[in-house]
OpenMM code with the backbone's topology and positions (N, CA, C; nanometers):
from openmm import Vec3, app, unit

residues = "MET SER THR MET GLU ILE GLN TYR ILE SER ASP ALA ALA GLY ASN SER VAL GLY VAL ILE VAL PRO ILE ALA LEU TRP ARG GLU ILE GLU SER GLU ARG GLU THR ALA TYR GLN GLY SER ARG GLU THR MET LYS LYS GLU GLN THR GLU ALA ARG LYS HIS THR ASN GLY SER SER GLN LYS ASP HIS PRO ARG THR MET SER PRO ALA GLU ARG ALA ARG THR TYR ARG ALA TRP ALA GLU SER HIS VAL ARG ASN LEU PRO LEU LEU SER ASP GLU ASP ILE SER ARG GLU SER MET TYR GLY ASP ARG SER VAL ASN ARG ILE GLU ALA SER ALA VAL LEU ILE PRO".split()
positions = [
    Vec3(4.6331, -1.2480, 0.4078),
    Vec3(4.6415, -1.1277, 0.3373),
    Vec3(4.6980, -1.0271, 0.4274),
    Vec3(4.7971, -0.9683, 0.4327),
    Vec3(4.8317, -0.8553, 0.5333),
    Vec3(4.7765, -0.7141, 0.4808),
    Vec3(4.7450, -0.6178, 0.5870),
    Vec3(4.7069, -0.4939, 0.5716),
    Vec3(4.8007, -0.4145, 0.5131),
    Vec3(4.9368, -0.4449, 0.4875),
    Vec3(5.0368, -0.3810, 0.4348),
    Vec3(5.0182, -0.3827, 0.2691),
    Vec3(4.9349, -0.4627, 0.2281),
    Vec3(4.9135, -0.4846, 0.0853),
    Vec3(4.8040, -0.3610, 0.0558),
    Vec3(4.7534, -0.3071, 0.1391),
    Vec3(4.6443, -0.2156, 0.1093),
    Vec3(4.6974, -0.0867, 0.0911),
    Vec3(4.6685, -0.0006, -0.0080),
    Vec3(4.7134, 0.1266, -0.0253),
    Vec3(4.6113, 0.2298, 0.0096),
    Vec3(4.6076, 0.3439, 0.0927),
    Vec3(4.5285, 0.4470, 0.1032),
    Vec3(4.5332, 0.5393, 0.0141),
    Vec3(4.4360, 0.6220, -0.0405),
    Vec3(4.4571, 0.7306, -0.1277),
    Vec3(4.3997, 0.8628, -0.0531),
    Vec3(4.4842, 0.9556, -0.0267),
    Vec3(4.4325, 1.0857, 0.0494),
    Vec3(4.4382, 1.1990, -0.0314),
    Vec3(4.3423, 1.2890, 0.0055),
    Vec3(4.3579, 1.4224, -0.0822),
    Vec3(4.4469, 1.5019, -0.0237),
    Vec3(4.4571, 1.6328, -0.0759),
    Vec3(4.5413, 1.7345, -0.0176),
    Vec3(4.5558, 1.7721, 0.1184),
    Vec3(4.4370, 1.7539, 0.1844),
    Vec3(4.4173, 1.7831, 0.3206),
    Vec3(4.4523, 1.6556, 0.4224),
    Vec3(4.4865, 1.5605, 0.3488),
    Vec3(4.5350, 1.4325, 0.4156),
    Vec3(4.4256, 1.3333, 0.4603),
    Vec3(4.3002, 1.3593, 0.4138),
    Vec3(4.1905, 1.2957, 0.4309),
    Vec3(4.1643, 1.1590, 0.3393),
    Vec3(4.1592, 1.0475, 0.4020),
    Vec3(4.1613, 0.9270, 0.3136),
    Vec3(4.0170, 0.9325, 0.2323),
    Vec3(4.0566, 0.9155, 0.0899),
    Vec3(3.9484, 0.9246, 0.0102),
    Vec3(3.9241, 0.8094, -0.0777),
    Vec3(4.0087, 0.7196, -0.0625),
    Vec3(4.0018, 0.6007, -0.1500),
    Vec3(4.0947, 0.4675, -0.0835),
    Vec3(4.0839, 0.3630, -0.1584),
    Vec3(4.1674, 0.2488, -0.1021),
    Vec3(4.1951, 0.1662, -0.2377),
    Vec3(4.3123, 0.1230, -0.2439),
    Vec3(4.3545, 0.0213, -0.3682),
    Vec3(4.3846, -0.0973, -0.2643),
    Vec3(4.3129, -0.2114, -0.3186),
    Vec3(4.3300, -0.3410, -0.2581),
    Vec3(4.3898, -0.4462, -0.3642),
    Vec3(4.4505, -0.5476, -0.3042),
    Vec3(4.4896, -0.6511, -0.4193),
    Vec3(4.3621, -0.7266, -0.4604),
    Vec3(4.3559, -0.7629, -0.5984),
    Vec3(4.2436, -0.8307, -0.6301),
    Vec3(4.2122, -0.9598, -0.5672),
    Vec3(4.2818, -1.0165, -0.5053),
    Vec3(4.2585, -1.1431, -0.4332),
    Vec3(4.1665, -1.0917, -0.3333),
    Vec3(4.2146, -0.9964, -0.2431),
    Vec3(4.1223, -0.9513, -0.1329),
    Vec3(4.0107, -0.8996, -0.1761),
    Vec3(4.0004, -0.8275, -0.2878),
    Vec3(3.8854, -0.7705, -0.3409),
    Vec3(3.7765, -0.8853, -0.3837),
    Vec3(3.8255, -0.9943, -0.4301),
    Vec3(3.7306, -1.1070, -0.4610),
    Vec3(3.6996, -1.1755, -0.3351),
    Vec3(3.7675, -1.1783, -0.2491),
    Vec3(3.7008, -1.2357, -0.1075),
    Vec3(3.6122, -1.1582, -0.0354),
    Vec3(3.6486, -1.0070, -0.0557),
    Vec3(3.5263, -0.9264, -0.0154),
    Vec3(3.3856, -0.9496, -0.1057),
    Vec3(3.4096, -0.9524, -0.2121),
    Vec3(3.2800, -0.9860, -0.3007),
    Vec3(3.2329, -1.1113, -0.2636),
    Vec3(3.3130, -1.2177, -0.2332),
    Vec3(3.2356, -1.3283, -0.2033),
    Vec3(3.1752, -1.3292, -0.0706),
    Vec3(3.2267, -1.2621, 0.0321),
    Vec3(3.1483, -1.2435, 0.1522),
    Vec3(3.0364, -1.1562, 0.1411),
    Vec3(3.0316, -1.0731, 0.0584),
    Vec3(2.8877, -0.9837, 0.0303),
    Vec3(2.7846, -1.0663, -0.0330),
    Vec3(2.8385, -1.1485, -0.1251),
    Vec3(2.7421, -1.2437, -0.1819),
    Vec3(2.6849, -1.3468, -0.1027),
    Vec3(2.7731, -1.4050, -0.0124),
    Vec3(2.7089, -1.5026, 0.0896),
    Vec3(2.6070, -1.4249, 0.1906),
    Vec3(2.6718, -1.2894, 0.2239),
    Vec3(2.5622, -1.2281, 0.3066),
    Vec3(2.4432, -1.1968, 0.2408),
    Vec3(2.4342, -1.1856, 0.1054),
    Vec3(2.3065, -1.1485, 0.0135),
    Vec3(2.2292, -1.2673, 0.0110),
    Vec3(2.2802, -1.3943, -0.0191),
    Vec3(2.2133, -1.5103, -0.0209),
    Vec3(2.1458, -1.5290, 0.1013),
    Vec3(2.2254, -1.5022, 0.2033),
    Vec3(2.1551, -1.5247, 0.3436),
    Vec3(2.0515, -1.4435, 0.3691),
    Vec3(2.0449, -1.3212, 0.3270),
    Vec3(1.9414, -1.2380, 0.3506),
    Vec3(1.8066, -1.2841, 0.2640),
    Vec3(1.8388, -1.3264, 0.1409),
    Vec3(1.7449, -1.3829, 0.0580),
    Vec3(1.6816, -1.5039, 0.1293),
    Vec3(1.7460, -1.6092, 0.1857),
    Vec3(1.6824, -1.6979, 0.2654),
    Vec3(1.5937, -1.6545, 0.3662),
    Vec3(1.6635, -1.5343, 0.4444),
    Vec3(1.5838, -1.4838, 0.5631),
    Vec3(1.4563, -1.4277, 0.4987),
    Vec3(1.4552, -1.3686, 0.3812),
    Vec3(1.3307, -1.2996, 0.3321),
    Vec3(1.2212, -1.4204, 0.2766),
    Vec3(1.2806, -1.5199, 0.2382),
    Vec3(1.2008, -1.6551, 0.1922),
    Vec3(1.1144, -1.7025, 0.3201),
    Vec3(1.1945, -1.7054, 0.4300),
    Vec3(1.1363, -1.7547, 0.5679),
    Vec3(1.0317, -1.6488, 0.6106),
    Vec3(1.0483, -1.5178, 0.5921),
    Vec3(0.9455, -1.4170, 0.6343),
    Vec3(0.8232, -1.4331, 0.5489),
    Vec3(0.8527, -1.4506, 0.4147),
    Vec3(0.7364, -1.4546, 0.3254),
    Vec3(0.6437, -1.5823, 0.3570),
    Vec3(0.7290, -1.6769, 0.4020),
    Vec3(0.6612, -1.8020, 0.4294),
    Vec3(0.5782, -1.7861, 0.5697),
    Vec3(0.6260, -1.7271, 0.6596),
    Vec3(0.5584, -1.6922, 0.7863),
    Vec3(0.4496, -1.5963, 0.7402),
    Vec3(0.4714, -1.5170, 0.6714),
    Vec3(0.3620, -1.4096, 0.6335),
    Vec3(0.2318, -1.4672, 0.5785),
    Vec3(0.2653, -1.5979, 0.4870),
    Vec3(0.1566, -1.6586, 0.4285),
    Vec3(0.0850, -1.7311, 0.5194),
    Vec3(0.1443, -1.7765, 0.6378),
    Vec3(0.0762, -1.8666, 0.7336),
    Vec3(-0.0347, -1.7676, 0.8128),
    Vec3(0.0268, -1.6253, 0.8177),
    Vec3(-0.0704, -1.5370, 0.8869),
    Vec3(-0.1954, -1.4848, 0.8106),
    Vec3(-0.1770, -1.5217, 0.6617),
    Vec3(-0.2991, -1.4921, 0.5740),
    Vec3(-0.3771, -1.6004, 0.5391),
    Vec3(-0.3631, -1.7094, 0.6397),
    Vec3(-0.4201, -1.8216, 0.6235),
    Vec3(-0.3995, -1.9028, 0.4698),
    Vec3(-0.2864, -1.8735, 0.4225),
    Vec3(-0.2667, -1.9334, 0.2994),
    Vec3(-0.3276, -1.8651, 0.1833),
    Vec3(-0.3914, -1.7470, 0.1874),
    Vec3(-0.4946, -1.6992, 0.0844),
    Vec3(-0.3717, -1.6468, -0.0388),
    Vec3(-0.4079, -1.6474, -0.1520),
    Vec3(-0.3354, -1.6105, -0.2572),
    Vec3(-0.4279, -1.5297, -0.3522),
    Vec3(-0.3756, -1.5018, -0.4707),
    Vec3(-0.4474, -1.4387, -0.5794),
    Vec3(-0.5600, -1.5095, -0.6188),
    Vec3(-0.5509, -1.6245, -0.6234),
    Vec3(-0.6873, -1.6952, -0.6636),
    Vec3(-0.8056, -1.6926, -0.5610),
    Vec3(-0.7441, -1.6567, -0.4398),
    Vec3(-0.8521, -1.6338, -0.3278),
    Vec3(-0.9090, -1.4902, -0.3227),
    Vec3(-0.8695, -1.4018, -0.4144),
    Vec3(-0.9085, -1.2639, -0.4117),
    Vec3(-1.0388, -1.2659, -0.4648),
    Vec3(-1.1167, -1.1830, -0.3943),
    Vec3(-1.2578, -1.1540, -0.4148),
    Vec3(-1.3115, -1.1507, -0.5658),
    Vec3(-1.2320, -1.0911, -0.6399),
    Vec3(-1.2705, -1.0570, -0.7778),
    Vec3(-1.2588, -1.1960, -0.8578),
    Vec3(-1.1791, -1.2739, -0.8224),
    Vec3(-1.1773, -1.4185, -0.8766),
    Vec3(-1.2547, -1.5192, -0.8231),
    Vec3(-1.3155, -1.4969, -0.7156),
    Vec3(-1.4100, -1.5976, -0.6535),
    Vec3(-1.5503, -1.5898, -0.6900),
    Vec3(-1.6433, -1.6900, -0.6766),
    Vec3(-1.7741, -1.6606, -0.7296),
    Vec3(-1.8539, -1.6142, -0.6146),
    Vec3(-1.9716, -1.5741, -0.6333),
    Vec3(-2.0480, -1.5029, -0.4889),
    Vec3(-2.0598, -1.6003, -0.3895),
    Vec3(-2.0730, -1.7389, -0.4275),
    Vec3(-2.0969, -1.8301, -0.3153),
    Vec3(-1.9690, -1.8298, -0.2467),
    Vec3(-1.8538, -1.8403, -0.3039),
    Vec3(-1.7029, -1.8443, -0.2360),
    Vec3(-1.6885, -1.7221, -0.1693),
    Vec3(-1.7365, -1.5993, -0.2030),
    Vec3(-1.7046, -1.4848, -0.1348),
    Vec3(-1.8044, -1.4957, -0.0127),
    Vec3(-1.9176, -1.5354, -0.0091),
    Vec3(-2.0051, -1.5424, 0.1054),
    Vec3(-1.9577, -1.6338, 0.2094),
    Vec3(-1.9082, -1.7472, 0.1537),
    Vec3(-1.8360, -1.8581, 0.2460),
    Vec3(-1.7279, -1.8043, 0.3032),
    Vec3(-1.6535, -1.7306, 0.2473),
    Vec3(-1.5086, -1.6693, 0.2906),
    Vec3(-1.5272, -1.5571, 0.3986),
    Vec3(-1.6361, -1.4883, 0.3661),
    Vec3(-1.6881, -1.3722, 0.4684),
    Vec3(-1.7370, -1.4362, 0.5768),
    Vec3(-1.8120, -1.5181, 0.5717),
    Vec3(-1.8780, -1.5985, 0.6895),
    Vec3(-1.7636, -1.6517, 0.7747),
    Vec3(-1.6727, -1.7149, 0.7188),
    Vec3(-1.5797, -1.7969, 0.7980),
    Vec3(-1.4790, -1.6509, 0.8703),
    Vec3(-1.4568, -1.5744, 0.8032),
    Vec3(-1.3924, -1.4386, 0.8511),
    Vec3(-1.4759, -1.3960, 0.9807),
    Vec3(-1.6000, -1.3796, 0.9451),
    Vec3(-1.6791, -1.3112, 1.0527),
    Vec3(-1.6873, -1.4094, 1.2017),
    Vec3(-1.6887, -1.5289, 1.1600),
    Vec3(-1.6892, -1.6394, 1.2626),
    Vec3(-1.5937, -1.6284, 1.3440),
    Vec3(-1.4551, -1.6017, 1.2787),
    Vec3(-1.3354, -1.6001, 1.3474),
    Vec3(-1.3245, -1.5071, 1.4648),
    Vec3(-1.4100, -1.4155, 1.4740),
    Vec3(-1.3949, -1.2861, 1.5670),
    Vec3(-1.4884, -1.3426, 1.6987),
    Vec3(-1.4363, -1.2740, 1.8051),
    Vec3(-1.5008, -1.2741, 1.9310),
    Vec3(-1.6449, -1.2206, 1.9229),
    Vec3(-1.7152, -1.2957, 1.9782),
    Vec3(-1.8655, -1.2289, 1.9911),
    Vec3(-1.9116, -1.1950, 2.1113),
    Vec3(-1.8388, -1.2058, 2.2188),
    Vec3(-1.8865, -1.1778, 2.3390),
    Vec3(-1.8617, -1.0382, 2.3865),
    Vec3(-1.8336, -0.9494, 2.3032),
    Vec3(-1.7856, -0.8045, 2.3263),
    Vec3(-1.9122, -0.7310, 2.3552),
    Vec3(-1.8976, -0.6443, 2.4464),
    Vec3(-2.0283, -0.5519, 2.4913),
    Vec3(-2.0532, -0.4599, 2.3729),
    Vec3(-2.1734, -0.4126, 2.3160),
    Vec3(-2.2077, -0.3282, 2.2227),
    Vec3(-2.1880, -0.2090, 2.2601),
    Vec3(-2.1507, -0.1076, 2.1774),
    Vec3(-2.1487, 0.0245, 2.2078),
    Vec3(-2.2791, 0.0879, 2.1945),
    Vec3(-2.3119, 0.1957, 2.2841),
    Vec3(-2.4287, 0.2473, 2.2729),
    Vec3(-2.4392, 0.3495, 2.1635),
    Vec3(-2.5567, 0.4048, 2.1314),
    Vec3(-2.5817, 0.5096, 2.0224),
    Vec3(-2.4953, 0.6257, 2.0385),
    Vec3(-2.4919, 0.6670, 2.1631),
    Vec3(-2.4229, 0.8015, 2.2132),
    Vec3(-2.2573, 0.7827, 2.1729),
    Vec3(-2.2242, 0.6426, 2.2236),
    Vec3(-2.0696, 0.6130, 2.1868),
    Vec3(-2.0343, 0.6181, 2.0566),
    Vec3(-2.1201, 0.5701, 1.9436),
    Vec3(-2.0786, 0.5716, 1.8117),
    Vec3(-2.1405, 0.7035, 1.7460),
    Vec3(-2.1849, 0.7997, 1.8097),
    Vec3(-2.2175, 0.9167, 1.7510),
    Vec3(-2.1090, 1.0002, 1.6882),
    Vec3(-2.1522, 1.0836, 1.5934),
    Vec3(-2.0514, 1.1677, 1.5353),
    Vec3(-2.0025, 1.2606, 1.6319),
    Vec3(-2.0793, 1.3239, 1.6948),
    Vec3(-2.0272, 1.4154, 1.8157),
    Vec3(-1.9464, 1.3615, 1.9275),
    Vec3(-1.9736, 1.2371, 1.9556),
    Vec3(-1.8792, 1.1847, 2.0614),
    Vec3(-1.7372, 1.1426, 2.0019),
    Vec3(-1.7411, 1.1291, 1.8623),
    Vec3(-1.5984, 1.0743, 1.7999),
    Vec3(-1.5476, 1.2131, 1.7743),
    Vec3(-1.6026, 1.3170, 1.7100),
    Vec3(-1.5359, 1.4370, 1.6679),
    Vec3(-1.5643, 1.5596, 1.7553),
    Vec3(-1.6557, 1.5540, 1.8336),
    Vec3(-1.6826, 1.6746, 1.9089),
    Vec3(-1.7128, 1.7975, 1.8417),
    Vec3(-1.6462, 1.8973, 1.8542),
    Vec3(-1.6653, 2.0224, 1.7859),
    Vec3(-1.6251, 2.0248, 1.6846),
    Vec3(-1.5398, 1.9375, 1.6266),
    Vec3(-1.4714, 1.9388, 1.5030),
    Vec3(-1.5715, 2.0020, 1.3801),
    Vec3(-1.6689, 1.9098, 1.3793),
    Vec3(-1.7751, 1.9306, 1.2620),
    Vec3(-1.8415, 2.0618, 1.2631),
    Vec3(-1.8673, 2.1284, 1.3748),
    Vec3(-1.9301, 2.2477, 1.3827),
    Vec3(-1.8247, 2.3581, 1.3333),
    Vec3(-1.6870, 2.3249, 1.3778),
    Vec3(-1.5968, 2.4509, 1.3234),
    Vec3(-1.5613, 2.4319, 1.1913),
    Vec3(-1.5830, 2.2990, 1.1152),
    Vec3(-1.5440, 2.3019, 0.9916),
    Vec3(-1.6656, 2.3740, 0.9169),
    Vec3(-1.7935, 2.3583, 0.9638),
    Vec3(-1.9113, 2.4433, 0.8907),
    Vec3(-1.8861, 2.5802, 0.9038),
    Vec3(-1.8450, 2.6085, 1.0068),
    Vec3(-1.8414, 2.7692, 1.0353),
    Vec3(-1.7204, 2.8172, 0.9499),
    Vec3(-1.5984, 2.7348, 0.9458),
    Vec3(-1.4928, 2.7907, 0.8636),
    Vec3(-1.5269, 2.7977, 0.7345),
    Vec3(-1.5974, 2.6884, 0.6583),
    Vec3(-1.6325, 2.6947, 0.5336),
    Vec3(-1.7180, 2.8136, 0.5132),
    Vec3(-1.8267, 2.8319, 0.5731),
    Vec3(-1.9093, 2.9442, 0.5784),
    Vec3(-1.8289, 3.0920, 0.5636),
    Vec3(-1.7386, 3.1033, 0.6313),
    Vec3(-1.6557, 3.2205, 0.6515),
    Vec3(-1.5731, 3.2379, 0.4931),
    Vec3(-1.5321, 3.1207, 0.4365),
    Vec3(-1.4711, 3.1311, 0.3195),
    Vec3(-1.5527, 3.1360, 0.1889),
    Vec3(-1.6805, 3.1161, 0.1855),
    Vec3(-1.7680, 3.1226, 0.0966),
    Vec3(-1.8044, 3.2984, 0.0824),
    Vec3(-1.7934, 3.3319, -0.0492),
    Vec3(-1.8135, 3.4831, -0.0703),
    Vec3(-1.9444, 3.5314, -0.0747),
] * unit.nanometer
topology = app.Topology()
chain = topology.addChain("A")
for resn in residues:
    res = topology.addResidue(resn, chain)
    for name in ("N", "CA", "C"):
        topology.addAtom(name, app.Element.getBySymbol(name[0]), res)
C-alpha cells in the first residue's frame, strides 16, 4: 500500500488535524495493534506467574482469615525461620523514640500547647 493513498486533513492554518486511510490499511493497523495487545497480555501473564513464585505460591486460600489458628502459627513460624538470625541486636538507646525522632516529639507538644486556648 503506498502512502499516496493516504489523505491528510488540514485546518485553516495548514496544520494536519486528521487523516483518511483506505480501509485495507486501517484493518492492517488494527491487526497490528491487536497482535501487540495479545503480546502484552502474554507478557503480563508471565509477569504474574513470576510474581506468584516470589510469594511462594500463596493465594487467597492461604490468607490468614481462611486459615486455622494452627495453620497461621505454622505459616508465621516458617516465615520467621526464613530470616537471617545472626544480625546484631540494637541497643535500647538505638530504638528509643528520642534517637528516631529527636526533637520532633518535643516540638509537636509545644506546638499543640500553643494552639490550645
